[in-house]
N, C-alpha and C positions, 0 to 999 in steps of 0.2 A: 681607147687603146692606150696602154702605157707600158712602161717597163724600162728598157735601156734607151729608149728613144728620147732625144732632146726635146721633142715637141709632142707631148701627150695630146691625144685626140679624143674628143667626145662626140659621139654620133647618136642621133635619135633613130628610132626604128625605121621611120620613113627615109632617113638619109641612107641607111643600109640597103633598103629596098631599091633605091634609085641607082645604086652602083651596078656596073655591068656584071652579069652572071657569067661564070666560066664552068666548064666541066673538065675534070681531070680524069683521064682514063689511064690507070696504072695498076700494076699487079703487085700487091703487098701480101705476103704469106707469113703468118706467124707460126712459130714452132708449136704453139698451143692448139693449132688447127683452124683458126679463123682466117679469112681472107677479106680484103677490101679491094674492089676494082674501080668502081665509078664513084666520084665525089663531085657534088655540086656546091657552089658557093660563090664567094667573091674573093679576089686577090687583095690581101691587106695593103699592098702598095697602091691600089686604086683609090684608097681613101684619102691620100695626101694631095 
C-alpha cells in the first residue's frame, strides 16, 4: 500500500489473509442503475 502515506506498506497474500475481516452493509445506488449493498474485506487501517 502506498500513496500519500509517509510509511508505505508491503504485505504478502498470507499477511492480508491474517487481517480481521469486516462486512460493510451500506446502500449505494448509482444513477446508471447498479447498486452495491454488502461488501466484505479488510479495513486498510488494520494493516498498520
